[in-house]
LUMLUMDREN-2810 file (N, C-alpha, C; in Angstrom, 1 decimal):
<atoms>
<atom><aa>M</aa><ch>A</ch><at>N</at><xx>8.3</xx><yy>-17.0</yy><zz>18.3</zz></atom>
<atom><aa>M</aa><ch>A</ch><at>CA</at><xx>8.3</xx><yy>-15.9</yy><zz>17.6</zz></atom>
<atom><aa>M</aa><ch>A</ch><at>C</at><xx>9.6</xx><yy>-15.1</yy><zz>17.5</zz></atom>
<atom><aa>S</aa><ch>A</ch><at>N</at><xx>10.7</xx><yy>-15.3</yy><zz>16.3</zz></atom>
<atom><aa>S</aa><ch>A</ch><at>CA</at><xx>12.2</xx><yy>-14.3</yy><zz>16.2</zz></atom>
<atom><aa>S</aa><ch>A</ch><at>C</at><xx>11.8</xx><yy>-12.9</yy><zz>17.2</zz></atom>
<atom><aa>I</aa><ch>A</ch><at>N</at><xx>13.8</xx><yy>-12.5</yy><zz>17.8</zz></atom>
<atom><aa>I</aa><ch>A</ch><at>CA</at><xx>13.7</xx><yy>-11.0</yy><zz>18.6</zz></atom>
<atom><aa>I</aa><ch>A</ch><at>C</at><xx>13.8</xx><yy>-9.9</yy><zz>16.3</zz></atom>
<atom><aa>L</aa><ch>A</ch><at>N</at><xx>13.9</xx><yy>-10.5</yy><zz>15.8</zz></atom>
<atom><aa>L</aa><ch>A</ch><at>CA</at><xx>13.8</xx><yy>-9.5</yy><zz>14.7</zz></atom>
<atom><aa>L</aa><ch>A</ch><at>C</at><xx>11.1</xx><yy>-9.2</yy><zz>14.7</zz></atom>
<atom><aa>D</aa><ch>A</ch><at>N</at><xx>11.1</xx><yy>-10.3</yy><zz>14.4</zz></atom>
<atom><aa>D</aa><ch>A</ch><at>CA</at><xx>9.5</xx><yy>-10.3</yy><zz>14.6</zz></atom>
<atom><aa>D</aa><ch>A</ch><at>C</at><xx>9.2</xx><yy>-9.6</yy><zz>15.7</zz></atom>
<atom><aa>A</aa><ch>A</ch><at>N</at><xx>9.6</xx><yy>-10.1</yy><zz>17.0</zz></atom>
<atom><aa>A</aa><ch>A</ch><at>CA</at><xx>9.2</xx><yy>-8.8</yy><zz>18.8</zz></atom>
<atom><aa>A</aa><ch>A</ch><at>C</at><xx>10.1</xx><yy>-7.8</yy><zz>18.2</zz></atom>
<atom><aa>A</aa><ch>A</ch><at>N</at><xx>11.1</xx><yy>-7.3</yy><zz>18.1</zz></atom>
<atom><aa>A</aa><ch>A</ch><at>CA</at><xx>11.4</xx><yy>-6.3</yy><zz>18.0</zz></atom>
<atom><aa>A</aa><ch>A</ch><at>C</at><xx>10.0</xx><yy>-5.2</yy><zz>16.9</zz></atom>
<atom><aa>Y</aa><ch>A</ch><at>N</at><xx>9.9</xx><yy>-5.7</yy><zz>15.5</zz></atom>
<atom><aa>Y</aa><ch>A</ch><at>CA</at><xx>8.5</xx><yy>-5.4</yy><zz>15.2</zz></atom>
<atom><aa>Y</aa><ch>A</ch><at>C</at><xx>7.2</xx><yy>-4.8</yy><zz>15.3</zz></atom>
<atom><aa>L</aa><ch>A</ch><at>N</at><xx>7.6</xx><yy>-6.6</yy><zz>16.0</zz></atom>
<atom><aa>L</aa><ch>A</ch><at>CA</at><xx>5.7</xx><yy>-5.4</yy><zz>17.2</zz></atom>
<atom><aa>L</aa><ch>A</ch><at>C</at><xx>5.5</xx><yy>-4.7</yy><zz>18.3</zz></atom>
<atom><aa>V</aa><ch>A</ch><at>N</at><xx>7.2</xx><yy>-4.5</yy><zz>19.0</zz></atom>
<atom><aa>V</aa><ch>A</ch><at>CA</at><xx>7.7</xx><yy>-3.4</yy><zz>19.6</zz></atom>
<atom><aa>V</aa><ch>A</ch><at>C</at><xx>7.2</xx><yy>-2.1</yy><zz>19.2</zz></atom>
<atom><aa>L</aa><ch>A</ch><at>N</at><xx>7.9</xx><yy>-1.5</yy><zz>17.8</zz></atom>
<atom><aa>L</aa><ch>A</ch><at>CA</at><xx>8.1</xx><yy>-0.7</yy><zz>16.8</zz></atom>
<atom><aa>L</aa><ch>A</ch><at>C</at><xx>7.1</xx><yy>0.1</yy><zz>16.3</zz></atom>
<atom><aa>Q</aa><ch>A</ch><at>N</at><xx>6.2</xx><yy>-1.0</yy><zz>16.4</zz></atom>
<atom><aa>Q</aa><ch>A</ch><at>CA</at><xx>5.0</xx><yy>0.0</yy><zz>15.2</zz></atom>
<atom><aa>Q</aa><ch>A</ch><at>C</at><xx>4.2</xx><yy>0.3</yy><zz>16.9</zz></atom>
<atom><aa>D</aa><ch>A</ch><at>N</at><xx>4.4</xx><yy>0.6</yy><zz>18.2</zz></atom>
<atom><aa>D</aa><ch>A</ch><at>CA</at><xx>4.0</xx><yy>1.0</yy><zz>18.5</zz></atom>
<atom><aa>D</aa><ch>A</ch><at>C</at><xx>5.3</xx><yy>2.5</yy><zz>19.1</zz></atom>
<atom><aa>F</aa><ch>A</ch><at>N</at><xx>5.5</xx><yy>2.0</yy><zz>18.5</zz></atom>
<atom><aa>F</aa><ch>A</ch><at>CA</at><xx>6.6</xx><yy>4.2</yy><zz>18.6</zz></atom>
<atom><aa>F</aa><ch>A</ch><at>C</at><xx>7.4</xx><yy>4.6</yy><zz>17.6</zz></atom>
<atom><aa>P</aa><ch>A</ch><at>N</at><xx>5.6</xx><yy>4.7</yy><zz>16.8</zz></atom>
<atom><aa>P</aa><ch>A</ch><at>CA</at><xx>6.7</xx><yy>6.3</yy><zz>15.9</zz></atom>
<atom><aa>P</aa><ch>A</ch><at>C</at><xx>7.9</xx><yy>6.7</yy><zz>15.6</zz></atom>
<atom><aa>A</aa><ch>A</ch><at>N</at><xx>8.4</xx><yy>7.3</yy><zz>16.6</zz></atom>
<atom><aa>A</aa><ch>A</ch><at>CA</at><xx>9.3</xx><yy>8.2</yy><zz>17.1</zz></atom>
<atom><aa>A</aa><ch>A</ch><at>C</at><xx>10.7</xx><yy>7.6</yy><zz>16.9</zz></atom>
<atom><aa>G</aa><ch>A</ch><at>N</at><xx>10.8</xx><yy>5.9</yy><zz>17.0</zz></atom>
<atom><aa>G</aa><ch>A</ch><at>CA</at><xx>11.7</xx><yy>5.0</yy><zz>16.8</zz></atom>
<atom><aa>G</aa><ch>A</ch><at>C</at><xx>12.1</xx><yy>4.7</yy><zz>17.8</zz></atom>
<atom><aa>L</aa><ch>A</ch><at>N</at><xx>13.3</xx><yy>3.9</yy><zz>18.6</zz></atom>
<atom><aa>L</aa><ch>A</ch><at>CA</at><xx>13.9</xx><yy>3.5</yy><zz>19.6</zz></atom>
<atom><aa>L</aa><ch>A</ch><at>C</at><xx>15.0</xx><yy>2.8</yy><zz>18.6</zz></atom>
<atom><aa>N</aa><ch>A</ch><at>N</at><xx>15.8</xx><yy>2.6</yy><zz>20.3</zz></atom>
<atom><aa>N</aa><ch>A</ch><at>CA</at><xx>17.7</xx><yy>1.9</yy><zz>19.8</zz></atom>
<atom><aa>N</aa><ch>A</ch><at>C</at><xx>17.1</xx><yy>0.3</yy><zz>21.0</zz></atom>
<atom><aa>T</aa><ch>A</ch><at>N</at><xx>18.3</xx><yy>0.0</yy><zz>20.6</zz></atom>
<atom><aa>T</aa><ch>A</ch><at>CA</at><xx>17.7</xx><yy>-1.1</yy><zz>19.8</zz></atom>
<atom><aa>T</aa><ch>A</ch><at>C</at><xx>18.4</xx><yy>-1.7</yy><zz>22.0</zz></atom>
<atom><aa>K</aa><ch>A</ch><at>N</at><xx>18.3</xx><yy>-1.6</yy><zz>22.9</zz></atom>
<atom><aa>K</aa><ch>A</ch><at>CA</at><xx>18.1</xx><yy>-1.6</yy><zz>24.2</zz></atom>
<atom><aa>K</aa><ch>A</ch><at>C</at><xx>17.3</xx><yy>-1.2</yy><zz>24.0</zz></atom>
<atom><aa>A</aa><ch>A</ch><at>N</at><xx>15.9</xx><yy>-0.3</yy><zz>24.1</zz></atom>
<atom><aa>A</aa><ch>A</ch><at>CA</at><xx>15.4</xx><yy>0.2</yy><zz>24.4</zz></atom>
<atom><aa>A</aa><ch>A</ch><at>C</at><xx>14.0</xx><yy>-0.9</yy><zz>23.9</zz></atom>
<atom><aa>I</aa><ch>A</ch><at>N</at><xx>14.3</xx><yy>-1.0</yy><zz>22.9</zz></atom>
<atom><aa>I</aa><ch>A</ch><at>CA</at><xx>13.1</xx><yy>-2.3</yy><zz>22.2</zz></atom>
<atom><aa>I</aa><ch>A</ch><at>C</at><xx>13.5</xx><yy>-4.0</yy><zz>22.2</zz></atom>
<atom><aa>L</aa><ch>A</ch><at>N</at><xx>15.1</xx><yy>-4.3</yy><zz>23.5</zz></atom>
<atom><aa>L</aa><ch>A</ch><at>CA</at><xx>14.9</xx><yy>-5.4</yy><zz>24.2</zz></atom>
<atom><aa>L</aa><ch>A</ch><at>C</at><xx>14.5</xx><yy>-5.3</yy><zz>25.5</zz></atom>
<atom><aa>R</aa><ch>A</ch><at>N</at><xx>14.6</xx><yy>-3.7</yy><zz>26.5</zz></atom>
<atom><aa>R</aa><ch>A</ch><at>CA</at><xx>13.6</xx><yy>-4.3</yy><zz>27.0</zz></atom>
<atom><aa>R</aa><ch>A</ch><at>C</at><xx>12.3</xx><yy>-3.7</yy><zz>27.2</zz></atom>
<atom><aa>R</aa><ch>A</ch><at>N</at><xx>11.4</xx><yy>-3.4</yy><zz>25.9</zz></atom>
<atom><aa>R</aa><ch>A</ch><at>CA</at><xx>10.0</xx><yy>-3.6</yy><zz>25.9</zz></atom>
<atom><aa>R</aa><ch>A</ch><at>C</at><xx>9.8</xx><yy>-4.5</yy><zz>25.8</zz></atom>
<atom><aa>I</aa><ch>A</ch><at>N</at><xx>10.3</xx><yy>-6.1</yy><zz>24.8</zz></atom>
<atom><aa>I</aa><ch>A</ch><at>CA</at><xx>10.4</xx><yy>-6.6</yy><zz>24.1</zz></atom>
<atom><aa>I</aa><ch>A</ch><at>C</at><xx>10.7</xx><yy>-8.7</yy><zz>25.7</zz></atom>
<atom><aa>F</aa><ch>A</ch><at>N</at><xx>11.5</xx><yy>-7.9</yy><zz>27.1</zz></atom>
<atom><aa>F</aa><ch>A</ch><at>CA</at><xx>11.9</xx><yy>-8.7</yy><zz>28.1</zz></atom>
<atom><aa>F</aa><ch>A</ch><at>C</at><xx>10.4</xx><yy>-8.3</yy><zz>28.3</zz></atom>
<atom><aa>N</aa><ch>A</ch><at>N</at><xx>10.0</xx><yy>-7.0</yy><zz>28.7</zz></atom>
<atom><aa>N</aa><ch>A</ch><at>CA</at><xx>8.3</xx><yy>-6.6</yy><zz>29.9</zz></atom>
<atom><aa>N</aa><ch>A</ch><at>C</at><xx>7.2</xx><yy>-7.2</yy><zz>28.4</zz></atom>
<atom><aa>K</aa><ch>A</ch><at>N</at><xx>7.1</xx><yy>-7.5</yy><zz>27.9</zz></atom>
<atom><aa>K</aa><ch>A</ch><at>CA</at><xx>6.0</xx><yy>-7.9</yy><zz>27.3</zz></atom>
<atom><aa>K</aa><ch>A</ch><at>C</at><xx>5.9</xx><yy>-9.8</yy><zz>27.5</zz></atom>
<atom><aa>E</aa><ch>A</ch><at>N</at><xx>7.7</xx><yy>-10.5</yy><zz>27.7</zz></atom>
<atom><aa>E</aa><ch>A</ch><at>CA</at><xx>7.8</xx><yy>-11.6</yy><zz>27.2</zz></atom>
<atom><aa>E</aa><ch>A</ch><at>C</at><xx>7.6</xx><yy>-12.0</yy><zz>26.4</zz></atom>
<atom><aa>L</aa><ch>A</ch><at>N</at><xx>8.2</xx><yy>-11.3</yy><zz>24.9</zz></atom>
<atom><aa>L</aa><ch>A</ch><at>CA</at><xx>8.2</xx><yy>-12.1</yy><zz>23.1</zz></atom>
<atom><aa>L</aa><ch>A</ch><at>C</at><xx>9.3</xx><yy>-12.3</yy><zz>22.8</zz></atom>
<atom><aa>W</aa><ch>A</ch><at>N</at><xx>9.8</xx><yy>-12.6</yy><zz>23.7</zz></atom>
<atom><aa>W</aa><ch>A</ch><at>CA</at><xx>11.3</xx><yy>-13.4</yy><zz>23.4</zz></atom>
<atom><aa>W</aa><ch>A</ch><at>C</at><xx>12.5</xx><yy>-14.0</yy><zz>24.7</zz></atom>
<atom><aa>R</aa><ch>A</ch><at>N</at><xx>13.2</xx><yy>-14.7</yy><zz>24.5</zz></atom>
<atom><aa>R</aa><ch>A</ch><at>CA</at><xx>13.7</xx><yy>-15.1</yy><zz>25.3</zz></atom>
<atom><aa>R</aa><ch>A</ch><at>C</at><xx>15.9</xx><yy>-15.4</yy><zz>24.9</zz></atom>
<atom><aa>P</aa><ch>A</ch><at>N</at><xx>16.9</xx><yy>-14.2</yy><zz>25.6</zz></atom>
<atom><aa>P</aa><ch>A</ch><at>CA</at><xx>17.8</xx><yy>-15.3</yy><zz>25.1</zz></atom>
<atom><aa>P</aa><ch>A</ch><at>C</at><xx>17.9</xx><yy>-16.3</yy><zz>24.4</zz></atom>
<atom><aa>G</aa><ch>A</ch><at>N</at><xx>18.7</xx><yy>-17.0</yy><zz>24.4</zz></atom>
<atom><aa>G</aa><ch>A</ch><at>CA</at><xx>20.2</xx><yy>-18.0</yy><zz>24.3</zz></atom>
<atom><aa>G</aa><ch>A</ch><at>C</at><xx>20.6</xx><yy>-17.8</yy><zz>25.4</zz></atom>
<atom><aa>T</aa><ch>A</ch><at>N</at><xx>22.0</xx><yy>-18.0</yy><zz>24.4</zz></atom>
<atom><aa>T</aa><ch>A</ch><at>CA</at><xx>23.3</xx><yy>-18.5</yy><zz>24.9</zz></atom>
<atom><aa>T</aa><ch>A</ch><at>C</at><xx>23.9</xx><yy>-16.9</yy><zz>25.0</zz></atom>
<atom><aa>G</aa><ch>A</ch><at>N</at><xx>23.2</xx><yy>-16.0</yy><zz>23.7</zz></atom>
<atom><aa>G</aa><ch>A</ch><at>CA</at><xx>24.6</xx><yy>-14.6</yy><zz>24.0</zz></atom>
<atom><aa>G</aa><ch>A</ch><at>C</at><xx>24.7</xx><yy>-14.1</yy><zz>24.5</zz></atom>
<atom><aa>T</aa><ch>A</ch><at>N</at><xx>25.4</xx><yy>-12.8</yy><zz>25.4</zz></atom>
<atom><aa>T</aa><ch>A</ch><at>CA</at><xx>25.6</xx><yy>-12.5</yy><zz>26.0</zz></atom>
<atom><aa>T</aa><ch>A</ch><at>C</at><xx>25.1</xx><yy>-11.0</yy><zz>24.5</zz></atom>
<atom><aa>T</aa><ch>A</ch><at>N</at><xx>24.8</xx><yy>-10.9</yy><zz>23.9</zz></atom>
<atom><aa>T</aa><ch>A</ch><at>CA</at><xx>24.9</xx><yy>-9.5</yy><zz>24.1</zz></atom>
<atom><aa>T</aa><ch>A</ch><at>C</at><xx>24.0</xx><yy>-9.5</yy><zz>23.1</zz></atom>
<atom><aa>P</aa><ch>A</ch><at>N</at><xx>22.8</xx><yy>-9.6</yy><zz>23.4</zz></atom>
<atom><aa>P</aa><ch>A</ch><at>CA</at><xx>21.3</xx><yy>-10.0</yy><zz>22.2</zz></atom>
<atom><aa>P</aa><ch>A</ch><at>C</at><xx>20.8</xx><yy>-8.4</yy><zz>21.9</zz></atom>
<atom><aa>D</aa><ch>A</ch><at>N</at><xx>21.8</xx><yy>-7.2</yy><zz>22.3</zz></atom>
<atom><aa>D</aa><ch>A</ch><at>CA</at><xx>20.9</xx><yy>-6.1</yy><zz>21.5</zz></atom>
<atom><aa>D</aa><ch>A</ch><at>C</at><xx>22.1</xx><yy>-5.9</yy><zz>20.4</zz></atom>
<atom><aa>A</aa><ch>A</ch><at>N</at><xx>23.5</xx><yy>-7.0</yy><zz>20.3</zz></atom>
<atom><aa>A</aa><ch>A</ch><at>CA</at><xx>24.6</xx><yy>-6.6</yy><zz>19.6</zz></atom>
<atom><aa>A</aa><ch>A</ch><at>C</at><xx>23.6</xx><yy>-7.2</yy><zz>18.0</zz></atom>
<atom><aa>T</aa><ch>A</ch><at>N</at><xx>22.9</xx><yy>-8.8</yy><zz>18.5</zz></atom>
<atom><aa>T</aa><ch>A</ch><at>CA</at><xx>22.3</xx><yy>-9.7</yy><zz>18.0</zz></atom>
<atom><aa>T</aa><ch>A</ch><at>C</at><xx>21.2</xx><yy>-8.7</yy><zz>16.6</zz></atom>
<atom><aa>L</aa><ch>A</ch><at>N</at><xx>20.6</xx><yy>-7.9</yy><zz>17.9</zz></atom>
<atom><aa>L</aa><ch>A</ch><at>CA</at><xx>19.4</xx><yy>-7.5</yy><zz>17.0</zz></atom>
<atom><aa>L</aa><ch>A</ch><at>C</at><xx>19.7</xx><yy>-6.8</yy><zz>16.3</zz></atom>
<atom><aa>Y</aa><ch>A</ch><at>N</at><xx>20.4</xx><yy>-5.1</yy><zz>16.6</zz></atom>
<atom><aa>Y</aa><ch>A</ch><at>CA</at><xx>20.5</xx><yy>-4.5</yy><zz>15.8</zz></atom>
<atom><aa>Y</aa><ch>A</ch><at>C</at><xx>21.4</xx><yy>-5.4</yy><zz>14.6</zz></atom>
<atom><aa>A</aa><ch>A</ch><at>N</at><xx>22.5</xx><yy>-6.4</yy><zz>14.2</zz></atom>
<atom><aa>A</aa><ch>A</ch><at>CA</at><xx>23.1</xx><yy>-6.8</yy><zz>13.2</zz></atom>
<atom><aa>A</aa><ch>A</ch><at>C</at><xx>22.1</xx><yy>-7.3</yy><zz>12.6</zz></atom>
<atom><aa>G</aa><ch>A</ch><at>N</at><xx>20.8</xx><yy>-7.7</yy><zz>13.2</zz></atom>
<atom><aa>G</aa><ch>A</ch><at>CA</at><xx>19.5</xx><yy>-8.2</yy><zz>12.1</zz></atom>
<atom><aa>G</aa><ch>A</ch><at>C</at><xx>19.0</xx><yy>-7.7</yy><zz>11.0</zz></atom>
<atom><aa>I</aa><ch>A</ch><at>N</at><xx>18.7</xx><yy>-5.7</yy><zz>11.9</zz></atom>
<atom><aa>I</aa><ch>A</ch><at>CA</at><xx>17.8</xx><yy>-5.0</yy><zz>11.9</zz></atom>
<atom><aa>I</aa><ch>A</ch><at>C</at><xx>18.9</xx><yy>-4.7</yy><zz>10.6</zz></atom>
<atom><aa>I</aa><ch>A</ch><at>N</at><xx>20.6</xx><yy>-5.1</yy><zz>9.9</zz></atom>
<atom><aa>I</aa><ch>A</ch><at>CA</at><xx>20.6</xx><yy>-3.7</yy><zz>9.5</zz></atom>
<atom><aa>I</aa><ch>A</ch><at>C</at><xx>20.9</xx><yy>-4.3</yy><zz>8.0</zz></atom>
<atom><aa>R</aa><ch>A</ch><at>N</at><xx>21.2</xx><yy>-6.1</yy><zz>8.3</zz></atom>
<atom><aa>R</aa><ch>A</ch><at>CA</at><xx>21.1</xx><yy>-7.2</yy><zz>7.8</zz></atom>
<atom><aa>R</aa><ch>A</ch><at>C</at><xx>19.9</xx><yy>-6.5</yy><zz>7.2</zz></atom>
<atom><aa>E</aa><ch>A</ch><at>N</at><xx>18.1</xx><yy>-7.0</yy><zz>7.2</zz></atom>
<atom><aa>E</aa><ch>A</ch><at>CA</at><xx>17.2</xx><yy>-7.1</yy><zz>6.9</zz></atom>
<atom><aa>E</aa><ch>A</ch><at>C</at><xx>17.1</xx><yy>-5.9</yy><zz>5.8</zz></atom>
<atom><aa>I</aa><ch>A</ch><at>N</at><xx>17.3</xx><yy>-4.5</yy><zz>6.2</zz></atom>
<atom><aa>I</aa><ch>A</ch><at>CA</at><xx>17.5</xx><yy>-3.5</yy><zz>5.9</zz></atom>
<atom><aa>I</aa><ch>A</ch><at>C</at><xx>18.4</xx><yy>-2.7</yy><zz>4.2</zz></atom>
<atom><aa>A</aa><ch>A</ch><at>N</at><xx>20.1</xx><yy>-4.0</yy><zz>5.2</zz></atom>
<atom><aa>A</aa><ch>A</ch><at>CA</at><xx>20.8</xx><yy>-4.0</yy><zz>3.3</zz></atom>
<atom><aa>A</aa><ch>A</ch><at>C</at><xx>19.1</xx><yy>-5.1</yy><zz>2.4</zz></atom>
<atom><aa>A</aa><ch>A</ch><at>N</at><xx>19.9</xx><yy>-6.3</yy><zz>2.4</zz></atom>
<atom><aa>A</aa><ch>A</ch><at>CA</at><xx>19.4</xx><yy>-7.0</yy><zz>1.8</zz></atom>
<atom><aa>A</aa><ch>A</ch><at>C</at><xx>16.8</xx><yy>-6.1</yy><zz>1.3</zz></atom>
<atom><aa>K</aa><ch>A</ch><at>N</at><xx>16.7</xx><yy>-6.0</yy><zz>1.1</zz></atom>
<atom><aa>K</aa><ch>A</ch><at>CA</at><xx>15.0</xx><yy>-5.7</yy><zz>1.4</zz></atom>
<atom><aa>K</aa><ch>A</ch><at>C</at><xx>15.1</xx><yy>-4.7</yy><zz>1.0</zz></atom>
<atom><aa>G</aa><ch>A</ch><at>N</at><xx>16.2</xx><yy>-3.5</yy><zz>2.0</zz></atom>
<atom><aa>G</aa><ch>A</ch><at>CA</at><xx>15.3</xx><yy>-2.3</yy><zz>1.5</zz></atom>
<atom><aa>G</aa><ch>A</ch><at>C</at><xx>14.1</xx><yy>-1.6</yy><zz>1.1</zz></atom>
<atom><aa>E</aa><ch>A</ch><at>N</at><xx>13.0</xx><yy>-0.4</yy><zz>1.2</zz></atom>
<atom><aa>E</aa><ch>A</ch><at>CA</at><xx>12.5</xx><yy>0.0</yy><zz>1.3</zz></atom>
<atom><aa>E</aa><ch>A</ch><at>C</at><xx>10.9</xx><yy>-1.7</yy><zz>2.2</zz></atom>
<atom><aa>A</aa><ch>A</ch><at>N</at><xx>11.2</xx><yy>-2.5</yy><zz>1.2</zz></atom>
<atom><aa>A</aa><ch>A</ch><at>CA</at><xx>11.1</xx><yy>-3.6</yy><zz>1.4</zz></atom>
<atom><aa>A</aa><ch>A</ch><at>C</at><xx>10.8</xx><yy>-4.2</yy><zz>3.5</zz></atom>
<atom><aa>A</aa><ch>A</ch><at>N</at><xx>11.8</xx><yy>-4.1</yy><zz>3.7</zz></atom>
<atom><aa>A</aa><ch>A</ch><at>CA</at><xx>12.3</xx><yy>-4.5</yy><zz>5.2</zz></atom>
<atom><aa>A</aa><ch>A</ch><at>C</at><xx>10.8</xx><yy>-3.4</yy><zz>6.3</zz></atom>
<atom><aa>R</aa><ch>A</ch><at>N</at><xx>11.0</xx><yy>-4.4</yy><zz>7.1</zz></atom>
<atom><aa>R</aa><ch>A</ch><at>CA</at><xx>10.2</xx><yy>-4.2</yy><zz>8.3</zz></atom>
<atom><aa>R</aa><ch>A</ch><at>C</at><xx>10.2</xx><yy>-3.3</yy><zz>8.6</zz></atom>
<atom><aa>F</aa><ch>A</ch><at>N</at><xx>12.2</xx><yy>-2.3</yy><zz>8.9</zz></atom>
<atom><aa>F</aa><ch>A</ch><at>CA</at><xx>12.5</xx><yy>-1.2</yy><zz>9.5</zz></atom>
<atom><aa>F</aa><ch>A</ch><at>C</at><xx>13.1</xx><yy>-0.2</yy><zz>8.6</zz></atom>
<atom><aa>A</aa><ch>A</ch><at>N</at><xx>13.1</xx><yy>0.4</yy><zz>9.3</zz></atom>
<atom><aa>A</aa><ch>A</ch><at>CA</at><xx>14.6</xx><yy>1.7</yy><zz>9.0</zz></atom>
<atom><aa>A</aa><ch>A</ch><at>C</at><xx>15.0</xx><yy>2.1</yy><zz>9.8</zz></atom>
<atom><aa>R</aa><ch>A</ch><at>N</at><xx>15.8</xx><yy>3.2</yy><zz>9.8</zz></atom>
<atom><aa>R</aa><ch>A</ch><at>CA</at><xx>16.3</xx><yy>4.2</yy><zz>10.3</zz></atom>
<atom><aa>R</aa><ch>A</ch><at>C</at><xx>14.6</xx><yy>4.9</yy><zz>11.3</zz></atom>
<atom><aa>G</aa><ch>A</ch><at>N</at><xx>15.9</xx><yy>4.9</yy><zz>12.0</zz></atom>
<atom><aa>G</aa><ch>A</ch><at>CA</at><xx>15.2</xx><yy>6.2</yy><zz>13.2</zz></atom>
<atom><aa>G</aa><ch>A</ch><at>C</at><xx>15.2</xx><yy>8.0</yy><zz>12.6</zz></atom>
<atom><aa>P</aa><ch>A</ch><at>N</at><xx>15.1</xx><yy>8.6</yy><zz>12.9</zz></atom>
<atom><aa>P</aa><ch>A</ch><at>CA</at><xx>14.7</xx><yy>10.1</yy><zz>12.5</zz></atom>
<atom><aa>P</aa><ch>A</ch><at>C</at><xx>16.3</xx><yy>10.5</yy><zz>13.7</zz></atom>
<atom><aa>V</aa><ch>A</ch><at>N</at><xx>16.3</xx><yy>9.4</yy><zz>14.5</zz></atom>
<atom><aa>V</aa><ch>A</ch><at>CA</at><xx>17.9</xx><yy>10.4</yy><zz>16.2</zz></atom>
<atom><aa>V</aa><ch>A</ch><at>C</at><xx>19.2</xx><yy>8.6</yy><zz>15.1</zz></atom>
<atom><aa>K</aa><ch>A</ch><at>N</at><xx>20.2</xx><yy>9.0</yy><zz>15.2</zz></atom>
<atom><aa>K</aa><ch>A</ch><at>CA</at><xx>21.2</xx><yy>7.6</yy><zz>15.3</zz></atom>
<atom><aa>K</aa><ch>A</ch><at>C</at><xx>21.0</xx><yy>7.3</yy><zz>15.7</zz></atom>
<atom><aa>G</aa><ch>A</ch><at>N</at><xx>21.8</xx><yy>5.8</yy><zz>15.4</zz></atom>
<atom><aa>G</aa><ch>A</ch><at>CA</at><xx>21.7</xx><yy>4.9</yy><zz>16.6</zz></atom>
<atom><aa>G</aa><ch>A</ch><at>C</at><xx>19.5</xx><yy>4.4</yy><zz>17.0</zz></atom>
<atom><aa>T</aa><ch>A</ch><at>N</at><xx>18.4</xx><yy>4.6</yy><zz>15.9</zz></atom>
<atom><aa>T</aa><ch>A</ch><at>CA</at><xx>16.8</xx><yy>4.7</yy><zz>16.3</zz></atom>
<atom><aa>T</aa><ch>A</ch><at>C</at><xx>16.9</xx><yy>3.2</yy><zz>15.1</zz></atom>
<atom><aa>F</aa><ch>A</ch><at>N</at><xx>15.7</xx><yy>2.9</yy><zz>15.5</zz></atom>
<atom><aa>F</aa><ch>A</ch><at>CA</at><xx>14.4</xx><yy>2.4</yy><zz>14.3</zz></atom>
<atom><aa>F</aa><ch>A</ch><at>C</at><xx>13.5</xx><yy>3.0</yy><zz>14.7</zz></atom>
<atom><aa>I</aa><ch>A</ch><at>N</at><xx>12.5</xx><yy>1.9</yy><zz>12.8</zz></atom>
<atom><aa>I</aa><ch>A</ch><at>CA</at><xx>11.8</xx><yy>2.6</yy><zz>13.3</zz></atom>
<atom><aa>I</aa><ch>A</ch><at>C</at><xx>10.8</xx><yy>1.3</yy><zz>12.5</zz></atom>
<atom><aa>A</aa><ch>A</ch><at>N</at><xx>9.2</xx><yy>1.1</yy><zz>12.7</zz></atom>
<atom><aa>A</aa><ch>A</ch><at>CA</at><xx>9.3</xx><yy>0.7</yy><zz>12.1</zz></atom>
<atom><aa>A</aa><ch>A</ch><at>C</at><xx>8.6</xx><yy>1.1</yy><zz>10.1</zz></atom>
<atom><aa>N</aa><ch>A</ch><at>N</at><xx>8.9</xx><yy>0.2</yy><zz>9.6</zz></atom>
<atom><aa>N</aa><ch>A</ch><at>CA</at><xx>8.9</xx><yy>0.8</yy><zz>8.1</zz></atom>
<atom><aa>N</aa><ch>A</ch><at>C</at><xx>7.6</xx><yy>1.7</yy><zz>7.6</zz></atom>
<atom><aa>P</aa><ch>A</ch><at>N</at><xx>6.8</xx><yy>2.0</yy><zz>7.5</zz></atom>
<atom><aa>P</aa><ch>A</ch><at>CA</at><xx>6.1</xx><yy>2.3</yy><zz>7.0</zz></atom>
<atom><aa>P</aa><ch>A</ch><at>C</at><xx>5.4</xx><yy>2.6</yy><zz>5.8</zz></atom>
<atom><aa>L</aa><ch>A</ch><at>N</at><xx>5.9</xx><yy>2.6</yy><zz>5.0</zz></atom>
<atom><aa>L</aa><ch>A</ch><at>CA</at><xx>6.2</xx><yy>1.1</yy><zz>3.4</zz></atom>
<atom><aa>L</aa><ch>A</ch><at>C</at><xx>6.3</xx><yy>0.4</yy><zz>3.5</zz></atom>
<atom><aa>Y</aa><ch>A</ch><at>N</at><xx>6.2</xx><yy>-0.8</yy><zz>4.6</zz></atom>
<atom><aa>Y</aa><ch>A</ch><at>CA</at><xx>6.0</xx><yy>-2.9</yy><zz>4.8</zz></atom>
<atom><aa>Y</aa><ch>A</ch><at>C</at><xx>4.6</xx><yy>-2.5</yy><zz>4.7</zz></atom>
<atom><aa>K</aa><ch>A</ch><at>N</at><xx>4.9</xx><yy>-3.1</yy><zz>3.4</zz></atom>
<atom><aa>K</aa><ch>A</ch><at>CA</at><xx>3.3</xx><yy>-4.2</yy><zz>2.6</zz></atom>
<atom><aa>K</aa><ch>A</ch><at>C</at><xx>3.8</xx><yy>-6.1</yy><zz>3.7</zz></atom>
<atom><aa>P</aa><ch>A</ch><at>N</at><xx>3.5</xx><yy>-6.3</yy><zz>4.7</zz></atom>
<atom><aa>P</aa><ch>A</ch><at>CA</at><xx>3.0</xx><yy>-7.7</yy><zz>5.2</zz></atom>
<atom><aa>P</aa><ch>A</ch><at>C</at><xx>2.6</xx><yy>-8.2</yy><zz>3.8</zz></atom>
<atom><aa>A</aa><ch>A</ch><at>N</at><xx>2.5</xx><yy>-9.7</yy><zz>3.4</zz></atom>
<atom><aa>A</aa><ch>A</ch><at>CA</at><xx>2.8</xx><yy>-10.2</yy><zz>2.7</zz></atom>
<atom><aa>A</aa><ch>A</ch><at>C</at><xx>0.9</xx><yy>-10.5</yy><zz>3.6</zz></atom>
<atom><aa>A</aa><ch>A</ch><at>N</at><xx>-0.2</xx><yy>-11.4</yy><zz>2.7</zz></atom>
<atom><aa>A</aa><ch>A</ch><at>CA</at><xx>-1.3</xx><yy>-11.3</yy><zz>2.8</zz></atom>
<atom><aa>A</aa><ch>A</ch><at>C</at><xx>-1.1</xx><yy>-12.9</yy><zz>3.0</zz></atom>
</atoms>
C-alpha cells in the first residue's frame, strides 16, 4: 500500500482533518505503511497530498482541512468502480 492510500484510509475516520504528522502516527500504529530510506516521511506525505489536489482538483481523494496545515478525505471523491 502506498503512503497516499494509507493516508486516505486514515482520514476517512477523521472528518475534522489531521496534519501530516498525526496521519503518519496513525499509519504507523495500524502498520499500513513503512518508510523507506527517506528521513522526512511527513514532508513526502504533504507533498504527495498537495500534488494530488493540484492535479485532480475536486476528483482528488484529499481536500484541505478547516485548519491550516490539515487535510480531510474529500467528501466529493468517487472511487472508480
